[in-house]
Structure formats: structure tokens, C-alpha cells
N, C-alpha and C positions, 0 to 999 in steps of 0.2 A: 480588504477593506472593508471596515463593519459598518454600515448604517444604519438608520432604525427599525428595530425588526418589528414585528407584529404585535399588534396593540391586542393584550389578554382581555382576558374578563377581569375587573375588578382589580387593575394592577395600580398599585399607587406609587408614582416616581416621586419621592422628596430629595431635597439636594445634601449631598454628602456632605456633612461640617463637621470640620475638623475640630476639636476639643482644645481652646484657645487654654495655655498650660495656667492653673490656679494660680491667683497673683498678681498676674501681669496687670501693670496699671497700663494704660493705653499712652504714650507721650502724643501730645500734638502736633499735627505736621507742621513744619517750620513755615513752611509756606503761609500759610495762614494764622500764626502766632500773633502778629502784629493786628488783625480783624479779630480775633478773638478777646485779647486783650482791650478792645476799644470798644467791645461791646458789637460791632457790626457782623460778626456771627457768634452764634453760641459753642459752647466747646463739642469736640470731637465726639463725646459719649451722648451727646443731644441730637446731633448729626446723624449718627447713623441709624439704621433699625438695631430695633429689640432683637435681631436675629441674622444678624449681617451673614451674607456667603463668605465662606472662609472659603480662599483659593489656596490650596497643596503646590507648589513649586513643579513643574513637572519634569522630564529629562532635561538633562543640561542647563536647569534653572536651580536656583539657590533665594535663600531670603536675602531681600532688597535695603537701598537704603533711602532716602528721600533726595529730590533733586535735579534740577537740571533742565534742558530745553532739547529737547529731538527735533531737528534740522532736517525734512526731507525735500525733496523736487517732485512738483506734478504738473503733469502738462497742459492744464486748463485749470479759470477759474472754479469750474464745475466740478472740480476733483477735490474741492473743498468737504466733499461726502465720505470721502476716505476717512476724516475723521469719525465717520459714524458706523463707517463697513469696520475698521480694522477695531475701535472701541468694543465692540462687538458684545455690547449690552443685548441680550435679548429677555424676552420671557422666558425662554426655554434655549440651549444653545447645544453645539457639536462642542462632541470632549476631542481630546486630539484622537481618539480610535474611531471619532465619527459615529457617537453613542449620542442621543439626546436625552437631554438633564435638565431641570430647571436652575434657572440664572436669577435672573430679576422673581421670578414667583418663589415663594418660597416652597410650595408644593402642588404637585397634581397628583390628581386621582383621576385617571381614564377605564371606561365600563362598554363591555361589548366594543370598544373603538369608535362610538359615538356621544358617549357622553365626557365631558371634559371638564372638568370641578378642580379649578384654578384658585391657589388662597394666595393671596400677597403676604409681603413683609410689613408686619405693625410697625408703624414709626418712620417707615421708606418714605422719602422726601424727593422731590422736583429739585434740578441745580438752584432752583431760587429759593427751597426752603420750605415750599408750599407740599401738604402731605400728598402722597400718592394712594388714592384709593377705586375702588368700584365703580367711582363718579368720574372715572376717566373715562372710564369702559364706556359707560352708560352714557355719556358725552358722545363720543365717537360715534356709535353704534345709533343711537337715536335722533341724536341733534346735527350728524354729517353724514354717516354712509346712507340713513334713508330721510335724506333730508333731499328734494330733486332739485334745488336750487345749487346743491355741490357735488351731489352724485347724481348727475341727470338718468344716467343708467343704473341707478341701484348700488347695493351693496357691492364689492370687489365679484368678481365669478369667482375667485380661490373658494368663495365660502359656500358654492354652491355645489351641492351632490345631487346629481340626477334633476337640478332643477329645484332643488329644495334646499332654502336659504337655513340658516341655524334657528334653534329657538335660544335668546338668550336671556339672561337673568342674573338679577344681583341682587340676593338674598341680605347682605350685609355690608360695611363700607370695606372687609377684605377677602369677600368672595366672588367670582365671577363663572358662571356655567355656560358654556357654548353645548347645544346638543342639538342631535339630527335624530332621523327615524332610523337610517340605516350607518356603517361605518364613513367616519371619513379619513382616509388613511394620509391625507396631505396637510391635516391641518398643522399638525407642529412642524414638519419638514416647513409649510410656509412660515410660520413665525421664529424656527430657526436659521433663515435663508439670510445670505450676505445681505440682499434687498428687501427686508422681512416684511411680512402682512404684520402692519401696523395698527393693532385694534382698541389702541388707546390715543390720549391727547391730553396735554394741560391745558384740563376742562377750565381752570380759573383764570387762566390767559386767554384763551380764544373766543369765550362767553361775550369777553367785552369786544369783541367783533361782529359778536352772531344777533343778526336779530332778533330772535326770540328771547334773548335778555337783554337788550337794549331799550334803556328808558326813553320813550321819545320825547315825552314831554319836559325834557333837561336839555333837548337838543336846540341849537341855532337854526334858523332856518335855512343858512349854506350846511349845516351838517345834515339834515334833512335829505337834501337834494344829494348828497355826498354817498346816503344812506341806501340810496337806488344801486350801486357797486356793491353793496356788501358781501355779495357771495362772491365776487371776484376778490376780493379785498382779504377775504377771509381768507381764500386758498393761496393767496401769493404769501399769507403769515405761516400757514398752517408747513410749512417743509420740515417736519422732523428726521425724514432721511437725507434732503437735498442738504440741509446742515448749514443754510446761507442766510437763516435770520438769525442773531445772536441774541433778540430780545425773546426769543421760544424755548423755554427751560425743555433741558433732556433729562435724562438718565445715563446718559452714557458717562466713560469717563472722565473727559475733556470737552469742555463745551466752547464753540466757535465764539471769538468775542470780534470778530472781525465783519463787517457786511459787506456784502456783494453790490459794485464789482470791486476787485481786488487783485495785487499781483501778490499778497505777501497776507495770508490768513494766520492767528494766532488761535491755537485751542489752551484754555487754561484748567488747570483740576478744576473738577466737580465737589462741591466742598460736601456735598450730600451723596457720593456716591457708595453704595450697598456693600460695595466687597472688602473683604479686610485680609491680610495675610495671617499664617500659623501663630504669630507673634501680637496678634492683635491690630499691629499698623493699618492703618485705612488706604488703601489703592485709588488712585495709582501710585506707584512710586515719583514717575518725573511729570516734573511742574507745567509745563507747557510743552507744545507744538508747533512745530514752524513749519508752516507749507510754504513752499517758496512757487511761484510760476514759471515757468520755463521753458522755453522751446524745445523740443521734444528729443531733435536731433542734439542739442549739446548738454542734454544728463548724462550720457557716459560721461563725458568730458569732465564737466564737472563733478560727477561723484569722483573720480580718478584723482581729480584734485583737492578733495578732501572737503568738498562744498554740505555734503550729507552725513549724518548719522548713520540713517537706516534708508535704505535704497532698493528697489524693486523694479518701481513704475518707470518704466522709459528707458529698462537695458534689456538687451537680449544674448542670447548663448553666443553671440556671434563678438558680444564687447566683452569676453572673460578673458580672454589672451589678454587684453590691454587693459584690462581692471586687475589682473594679475601681475603684471609687471609694474603696475603702481602702488603693490599692497604697502609697502614699507617707507615711501616715499611718506604717503598722504596717509600711513597709521589708519587701515583698516585690513578687514581680511575680505574674502570674496567667497561666499558658500554657492554651492550649488543644489537646489531642491529641485525635485522630480515636478511634473504637473500632471494633471489627472484630466485633461477635457479629451474630447472624441476625438478631436481633430484641432493642431494649432493653428492653421490655416485652411480657411474653406472659401470656397465658391457658394453664394448663393443665385442661383436661377430665382428670378420672381416671376412665378406662376401666374402673377395678379397684376401684371403690369397692363399699365394704361392700353399700350400699342398695341393693336391686334394682330400684329403679324408677329410680333414679336412675342406675343402671348401663346399662338399658338405655337411657334417654335421650342419655347420654352417647357411647354407641355406636352411635348411629344417626346417619349423616352428615349426613341432612340437618339434625338439629339443630345441629352444629357449625356447619355452614356458615350457617343464618341467623344464630347467633350472632355468626358475623364480619361476613358482609353488615350486621348492624343495629348497625358501632362507626362513629362519625364521626373518624374517623383526623384528619381534615381539621381540624376543629373543635380537639382534641385538639391538633395541632401547633400549631396557630395561637395556641391560648390559654397552651399550658407550654411551647411550645419553640421561639417566636418565629417559627416556620414554616421552622427549620432543620433539621427532622428530615425520615429519609425513611419514609414513611407504608407500608405495607404487612404482607406475612406475614414468619413467623418462617423465612429461608429463607438466600440469601449476599447478600452488597453488589456494589455496581457492579467490585470489582477483582477479584471471584473471575470465571475464565475460563467457569465456569457459570452466569452472570449472565442474566437473559430477562426483560425485561416482564411474561410471565405471570407468572413465578414470585414478583414482587413483589405482582403484583394480582388473581390467581384468586383467586374468593370472598372478596375485600379490597374491595370497593369500598364506597360508602355506598349500598345499595340496600334500603331498608325494605320497599318492598312486596313484592320478591321474598324477603327475609325471612320474612314473614307470610304470604306464598303455602306455603314450603317446610313452616313450623309448624301450617297449615293441612291441608298435605297430612297429618303424620304423625297428624293426629287429634286434635290439641289446641285444639278449636275452642270447647269451653266456656270463660267467663270468670265470674269473679265480679261484684261490682257495684264494685270498684273498676278494673276493666278488665285485672284480673290473669289470663292465663289459668291452668286448672286442671289437674292430672295427672292421671296413668289410678287414682291411689290416692284422689284428691279434693281431696288439699291444695293450695293456691296452687303457682303456679309460681317458688319464691324460692330465688334460687343464692346459696347462702354461700360467697363467694371468701375463701378466705385467704390471710393475707400473714404474711409473717415479721414485721412491727410495725418495721420498722428504715428505710423511707423515707416519710416524708410524701409522696411526688410521687405512690406507687401510692395512695393514699387518693385525692387531687388525679385521676387518672387514671379510677380505679372509680367516682367520683362523675359523671363526664361519661359512662362507658360504661352507669353507671345511667338517664343523662334518655334516653338512645339509646335501651334495651333498653324503657324501660316501653312505645315506640313500637308493640314488637311483644307487648307484654302479661308481660313478665318483669320482674320486679324481682330486687334486688341489694341482699345483705345481706353488709358486709364484718367478718370476723371477724381481729383480729390476736395475735398470738403470739410468744413466743420463739423465737428458730429453731430448737433443737431440739426444743421442741414440737412445731412448724409439721412438720419434715422429718418426725418419730415419727406424727403422725396419716396424713401423707399415705401413709408408707410400708406404714401397715396397712389404709389402705384406709378412713378414716374421714372425708376429706376429699369433697368433691365437686367442687372445683373450686380450683385455688391460682394464684399470682401470681408470677412469676420472673422472669431476664432468658432472652433465646432462646438458642440455641445459640451454644455461646463461638467455635467456629470458623466466623466470618460469612464466609471468603473462600479457602475450599481450594482444593487441587489435585487431578488425579487421584491422588496419591499421600498425601493428607491421609487420615486412618482416618474412614470414616462411620459408627462404632461406634454414638456417642451418637443417630445417624438410624435406628437400629435396637432392639429391644428387649432390649439388654444390661447396663442399669446400672438398680439401683432408685431413683438420683437424677434417672432421666426421670421427670418428674412427672404425665407423661400416662398410664406404665402400671410403676409401680414395683412390681408383684408377678410381672411376665411379666420386668421386670429381677433381682429376685431370684433368681426361676428358673433363670434363667442365672447367675448370679454363684455359686451355691450348687449349680451341676450340680443341679438338681432337689430339694435337699435341702428347699426353702422356696419360700412363692412360689406362683406358678400359671403352668402351662405356655399358651404362646399360642395362643387361640383366634379370634382375630380373624386373616380370611385376608389384608386389607391387611397386617396384622401380620405375619404370619408371611411374606408376600412380602418385605416391608423387611430381615426374617431370613436370608431365603433368597440375597439379593442381598448382604448383606454379607458373608454365608459365600462366595459366588463371589469377591468383592473382595479375600477373604484370599488365595484360592490363585492366581488370574493373575497370572502376570508381564506382564501386555503393558497399557500405556499406556493406549490405546484401550478396550480393554474396560472398563479402571477407569472411564477416562472417563464413558463409557456408562452403568456401573453407578450411579455418580453421578447424571447426569441423571435417570435412571429412579426414584431413593430422592426425589430432589428433587421430580419430578412428582408422587408418589405423599403425598408428605407436603403438598403446595398442597391436594391435590385433596380429601384424606381431612379436611383440618384437623384433625390431632393433636393438633397447638397451633397458639394462635390469635395471632398476631403482630398488634403495633397499630405500635410506630415503630420504628426503628432509625437506626442511623449518628449516633450524639449525640454532639457532641464534650463532653470531660473536664475540668473545670478543674482543673488541676495551681498550688498556691500552693507557691512557692519562695522563702524568703530572701533578700534580697539578697546575704547572705552567703555561701553556697552555691553551691557550682559544680560544673560536669560534669554540671547535669541536662538532658538534650540541650532544645533550645526547640521541638523538633518529633519527635514520636513517636507509638505506637500504645499505647494503654492498653486492655490485654486481658489475662484470666486464663488464658487456655489455646490458643494459643502466646502467650507473653509471659511469665508470670509479673507483671502489673502495670508495676514498674520493675525486674524482675530482668534484662531480658535488659538494658538498660543500665548493668550495671553499678553496683549503689549500691556496692559496695565501693571505684570509683572517684571518688564524691561526695566534698566535703573543703571544709573553709570558710576560709574567705580570713581570716588575723590571727585 
């Protein structure tokens, strides 16, 4: 699997534009014909950029036709952001081969891996028809990212290289330049992410809510009072990624038209979207997306009843047989795509737990190793995954050049005797009448494992883990909660242990960023406060105070500055080995196949694919704007 390769000196990356046949007259999108005739919208030629991105259908894809409403089910109202994720319009984006190419950008010129000259498309417009120019980048950089009221910690930590922020220039309406004194190998990958670094905003819309652009002389006394909370209001409206503000213009293929909260969200096609097919037809083909919120455990049954046209969210490998049985009745097919995470199911000991007793236990590597050794992964695989999963650590999959058997199996084989020996060595030898070990504070060793409450599969795995952990004198109590509550408890240190999927990029190369293997983000649930400290430049969280974690951070900093591929690869190997030896996260099973339910009327969904968050954006790299309905 190829990821972004080394950025060489003076490389110009331009979009591959397939020539539109001479004499082709672009027919108006039927969905917009009435609006064009009535004068509400300009004709297609005036809505498209001068040089639109021509997207060539890939494997299993053909030229499509306009029309239709695509129905899908989501687990919560916050999943409306998947319109943004799967729409996958990015300044630069991954191809199906996981190479990075310009998308929203017309071209990109990279010098020495440290200077990035970005050219915009002439005539490109936001979804409300307002020009998309370098002013939208300037506004974000000067008026948002560097405004202490909106970004108290300063610009995003992703833009820091050795503590240095970029020099940002806007020489003309179609040019934006980001530069550092040293290479920034993460910059393009951050821009191409499923949840990308968004370095632009619709300035024409947000300026009306920014104190620096509001004419106070025209405000009433009541409005002046409200102006005191302008920053909170601005942040509430500025939700390009969350996608829950229908008034906020977008560059995605569909624009959300439903305000939150809601249980049904409608995405309507963006009349100014910048892509066309080789015949000059403006994309997307599909007119509307319908996202209906459903209880997670009901999604497989609803999918089997034909209530969805494209569904992966909420489906598990265990559902595949049931879904296959209903293919003919409900007129769909079931595809099985590969996944690429380091691990499908992972335990996260919280090394930043507020409780001093638990913090000491979780930071003892013998405790983490014992927990891993006491998991019967083979049993979990056989019972829940038909023996089709790969048992082992949260590391890398076999397709990665860094894969070794040791990375998969170290401290991850089932060895109750060794686990008990490690716990005894720690001094946890006293047990109560139930056989449960006692902690130093005199309480039974009962680990509360918190989940987001979205997957019954997690409860099933935890039940099996509880059975094997009882053999080492440890009990498990599972605590589900809503995702937002779940994450906030982790970030604040209230959790002892949590469950989530493993590292998103389980197929890294030397050029892939190892940032998530170091304490650089609070969303790393094993060390959220160390991640906060990095992201806020020391203004919140806690500094790293564990030598092995600091070693990971130092290795990551070395990876950032070196331009030698062999050294980058060696850094990766060292970081991976530290992780499996220290068991900072405890992987259980991986390489799970993801069921995809696809209506028989829906075309251009590849029969084979990789279903991954980042890189991949779920369906994003396969261009959902090319999906279409037959008849």
C-alpha cells in the first residue's frame, strides 16, 4: 500500500486533467434546471471553475447518470459529519492507491519539503456562489487561528515543526504559500485526512460574526450586549467539519440542509461543486443524501430490510451471514472490504488517570503485560469472528513493510501462568473470598472499562475477556456512555480504561507519519493529558513523565526533521517495538472484514476496497460523487 512518498526538491504536483472531448456541450443538471430557468442559479458553465477537476471513473466504475436520493443509517446526530468525511473534497486527497494529489487545489508546488505553493482554481465558488479565494485562507490564519479569543492556544499544533509555526503568504487571490525553515512531512497528510486540517473558511459568511468586522455603530444596545459573547457564537457557527450548520457554505459535493438536533438529515447537491466527469457532467451524480438516525443495534435489521442504499456504519462481520440471507428479498448485495487498522478492538489503559492508585497500576508495565497475556484471543476470534480475524497486538498488518511476527505476538499470547506471576511480582498477592486480587488501597481489583455504547460487539468481547481475567484475579465492569461523555471522561482522567479501535494506519511506510504513536494528541486514549499538553503548547494537560513515552516523542521529533528514508524506516521500527514491548495499548484482534450493503440499483461502488478512516475516509477515496442510480 503506497502512502505519500518523500517530498523532493522542486516537485510540482498538478492535478491529472482528462481532456473533455471537443464539441461536448455540458447539459444542465436536471436537479437545477428550474432554478436556472427562474434565474435563481446561473447556468452550469458559470457555476464551475474555469479549470474543473475532471474525475475519471476507477476500477468497477463507469460514466453515470443524474438523479436519485441515497439513503443511509447513522448511529447519532453527530454522524451528520460523515457527509463531509465521505464527500472527501480536500485541498489535496488520497487516490485509491493512497498517493496524494491536488483536489480542491488546481496545483501544488513543493520545494525541499518545506515550502508549499498552493494554486486555487479560477472561478471556484462556495456552495452559496461566493468566490473561493486566498482571502478565505488569510481570514482563517490571521483572524481565527491567531486570534486568542477563538484559538486560545494559538494555531493548531499540527502546524508546528520543532516549535516553529509556518510563514504564511497570500500574494494574489489564487495563491497561498505555507513555508517552514525545515521540512514538514506531515503537512499534506494532515490536509488529506478524513478529519483534515482546515486552513480556510468561508470568510464572507463568518466575517459577519467576527468582532473585527462588525460595525458597532449600527448595533442596538441589546446587540452590543450580545457582542460580548461573539467568540463563542463564531465558534458555534464555524463547523466546516461537524457539518451541522446548514448556513455555513461548503466545498463538499453535498451540503447539509438540516439544522441540529434532528433525526433525519438531508444533504442536497452543491451547485458549485468543482468536479466533472470526462463527459463534462458536473458531479455529484446523486441529487440528495438522506441520513437517518437509528439505534445502533437495529441497523443490521434495517439494512437487511432494504431501508438503506449504502451501509457500512453499524454493520459487523458477525452480521454478514444474516445480511447475505436477505440479499434477494431486499434487492441488495453484500461486499466484504478489508480493513487497515492496527487492531479492530483495543484496550486503552489510562496512564493519566486521576486516581493515584490506578495511575500507579496502569503505569507499571508488568500490569499491562499481565492483562494482555490473560486475554484468550483465539477464543474471541473463533466465537465472534468465525476464526477469520488476526489475533495479536495493536501494531501493523501484514501488508506493511514493517510487519514482523514479533510485533503481532509479543506479550499477546495466552499465558495465564506468566500473567499471574507478573501480578504476584508486583505484590498483588492478597485475594478476597471471591478470588479477586486486592489493590494496595484495600479495594478489590475491579477494572471499570468504559465504552461509547455504540457496539454490542464490544460488550461481547469484554465478556470473554472478563472470563479469562477472572483466572488472574481481576474482574471487569463495563460502563457504556454516549460518545461525547465517554471522550470527555477520558480527557479529564476520570476513566481507568477504555475501549476503542486501534491505530488507524495499520499499513504504514517510512513516509507515513508516526504522530499517533507518540503522545501528540488527547484523542490517544492511553495518554490524553500528555496529548493535551502537546496540542496546547503546555497550556493544559500534563508534561510527559514516563521515560518510554518520552522516548517515543523524541523519536517522532527525529522523524520530522530527517529526510533520509532509511532513517525514517528505522525510527518507525523502533517506535513499533517500544509499543508492543510496553503494551501502552492492548490489541486483541485485527484485519476484520467490513460488510458493505449496496443496493442493486446503486452503481460505481467498487466490489473490492479498503474500508478505513484515515487514510481512506471510509468511502471517500472511491469518490461517492461518482456513485449513481440506474433508472
